[in-house]
C-alpha positions as CSV (number, residue, x, y, z in Angstrom):
1,M,133.4,121.6,49.4
2,A,132.2,123.9,46.7
3,E,134.6,126.5,45.4
4,R,133.6,130.1,44.7
5,A,133.3,131.1,41.1
6,K,135.9,133.6,40.0
7,S,135.1,136.6,37.8
8,S,136.4,136.4,34.3
9,T,136.8,140.1,34.1
10,S,139.9,141.7,35.5
11,K,139.6,144.2,38.3
12,K,140.6,147.7,37.1
13,R,142.1,150.2,39.5
14,K,140.3,153.5,39.7
15,A,142.3,156.6,38.9
16,P,143.0,158.7,42.0
17,K,140.4,161.4,42.5
18,A,141.4,165.0,42.1
19,N,141.1,167.2,45.0
20,G,137.4,167.9,45.3
21,K,135.2,170.9,46.4
22,G,136.3,172.4,49.6
23,H,139.8,170.8,49.5
24,N,142.3,173.1,51.0
25,S,145.7,171.3,51.0
26,G,147.4,174.0,48.9
27,L,146.4,176.9,51.2
28,G,148.3,178.5,54.0
29,L,152.0,178.6,54.7
30,P,154.8,176.5,53.2
31,G,153.6,173.3,54.9
32,G,150.3,173.6,53.0
33,G,146.9,173.1,54.6
34,P,144.4,175.6,55.9
35,P,145.3,178.9,57.5
36,D,146.2,179.1,61.2
37,E,142.8,180.5,62.1
38,V,141.1,177.3,60.8
39,K,143.6,175.1,62.5
40,L,143.2,176.9,65.8
41,R,139.4,176.7,65.5
42,W,139.6,172.9,65.0
43,L,142.2,172.5,67.7
44,A,139.8,174.1,70.2
45,K,137.0,171.8,69.1
46,V,139.2,168.7,69.3
47,N,140.4,169.7,72.8
48,T,136.8,170.2,74.0
49,A,135.6,166.8,72.5
50,E,138.7,165.0,73.9
51,A,138.1,166.4,77.4
52,A,134.4,165.3,77.3
53,Y,135.5,161.9,76.1
54,D,138.2,161.5,78.8
55,K,135.6,162.5,81.5
56,S,133.1,160.0,80.2
57,A,135.8,157.3,79.9
58,E,136.7,157.8,83.6
59,A,133.0,157.5,84.6
60,T,132.6,154.4,82.4
61,K,135.7,152.9,84.1
62,K,134.1,153.4,87.5
63,L,130.8,152.0,86.5
64,K,132.4,149.0,84.9
65,S,134.3,148.4,88.1
66,Q,131.0,148.6,90.0
67,L,129.4,146.1,87.6
68,S,132.4,143.7,88.1
69,N,131.9,143.9,91.8
70,V,128.2,143.0,91.5
71,Y,129.1,140.0,89.3
72,A,131.7,139.0,91.8
73,G,129.1,139.1,94.6
74,A,126.6,137.1,92.6
75,K,129.4,134.5,91.9
76,D,130.3,134.4,95.6
77,D,126.6,133.6,96.4
78,G,126.8,130.6,94.0
79,C,125.2,132.1,90.9
80,D,126.5,131.0,87.5
81,V,127.5,134.4,86.2
82,D,128.4,133.2,82.7
83,A,124.9,131.8,82.3
84,L,123.4,135.0,83.6
85,K,125.4,137.0,81.1
86,Q,124.4,134.7,78.3
87,A,120.8,134.9,79.3
88,R,120.9,138.7,79.3
89,R,122.5,138.7,75.8
90,L,119.9,136.4,74.5
91,N,117.0,138.3,76.1
92,K,118.2,141.5,74.3
93,R,118.0,139.9,70.9
94,A,114.9,139.3,68.9
95,H,113.3,136.3,70.5
96,A,112.3,134.8,67.2
97,D,116.0,134.8,66.2
98,V,117.0,133.1,69.4
99,A,114.3,130.4,68.9
100,A,115.3,129.9,65.3
101,E,119.0,129.6,66.2
102,Y,118.3,127.1,69.0
103,S,116.0,125.1,66.6
104,A,118.7,125.0,63.9
105,T,121.3,123.9,66.5
106,G,119.0,121.2,67.6
107,D,118.6,120.0,64.0
108,W,122.4,119.7,63.7
109,L,122.7,117.9,67.0
110,R,120.0,115.5,65.9
111,L,121.8,114.7,62.7
112,M,125.0,114.1,64.6
113,K,123.0,111.7,66.8
114,S,124.1,113.7,69.9
115,P,122.2,113.0,73.1
116,L,122.1,116.8,73.6
117,S,119.4,117.0,70.9
118,E,117.0,115.3,73.3
119,Q,118.2,116.4,76.7
120,L,116.1,119.1,78.4
121,E,114.2,119.7,75.1
122,L,116.3,122.8,74.8
123,F,116.6,122.6,71.0
124,R,113.2,121.3,70.2
125,T,111.0,123.6,68.1
126,P,108.4,124.9,70.5
127,D,104.8,123.9,70.1
128,W,103.4,127.3,69.6
129,P,99.8,128.0,68.5
130,E,99.4,128.1,64.7
131,P,99.5,131.8,64.2
132,V,102.7,132.2,66.1
133,N,104.2,129.1,64.4
134,A,103.2,130.5,61.0
135,N,104.8,133.8,61.8
136,L,108.0,132.1,62.8
137,Q,108.0,130.0,59.6
138,G,107.5,133.2,57.5
139,Y,110.2,135.0,59.4
140,R,112.7,132.1,58.8
141,I,111.9,132.0,55.0
142,G,112.0,135.8,54.7
143,R,115.3,136.0,56.7
144,A,116.8,133.3,54.5
145,G,115.8,135.2,51.4
146,G,113.2,132.7,50.3
147,S,110.2,133.3,48.0
148,I,106.8,134.4,49.1
149,Y,105.5,131.4,47.1
150,E,107.0,129.1,49.8
151,C,104.0,129.9,52.1
152,A,102.1,126.7,52.9
153,Y,99.0,128.6,54.2
154,Q,95.9,129.4,52.2
155,L,95.5,133.0,51.2
156,G,93.0,134.9,53.3
157,T,93.5,132.7,56.5
158,E,94.7,134.0,59.8
159,A,97.8,131.7,59.5
160,F,98.6,133.2,56.1
161,A,98.4,136.7,57.4
162,S,100.6,135.8,60.3
163,W,103.1,134.0,58.0
164,R,103.2,137.1,55.8
165,V,103.9,139.4,58.8
166,G,106.8,137.2,59.7
167,Y,108.1,137.0,56.1
168,D,108.0,140.8,55.8
169,L,109.9,141.2,59.1
170,G,112.6,138.8,57.9
171,Q,112.9,140.6,54.6
172,E,113.1,144.0,56.3
173,E,115.9,142.7,58.6
174,N,117.7,141.6,55.5
175,R,117.4,145.0,53.9
176,E,118.5,146.7,57.2
177,S,121.6,144.5,57.4
178,L,122.5,145.4,53.8
179,R,122.0,149.1,54.6
180,N,124.3,148.8,57.6
181,A,127.0,146.7,55.8
């Protein structure tokens, strides 16, 4: 198993920041902080927000109870509720991500010589028409941070254009995940 390289530079601690613009910890009475008027204004806002939160939490609790009752009814009728929940989660995700994940799982199962890799053809890469397949290949390479030069399709073809759209989407998802990190 590969080890991570360690930085040769030591980590320096940052000096604590001085109180910045708008800081008011020295104001008010002996306990410090803002004046009572400011505290009362914020207390009213917090009370209002908390009351709204409590009301929505109560409604959410009732709706969750109703949903649990619906799942219980489906289970009583013989439905596999766990499979239903999993299918709903998968359906909400980007379908290309789900297909790529299942395909990668199938590769691992095949390498492990597991009979699951062949059963029901669940993990087999779908035989999609070329533009769709090219798009998925581009998406996988883009999502993995690969190079645009990894494209196997000739510039100017429909397959290349489809591959590029997938690649750009994969790259954009990478950028979005970095922005949200």
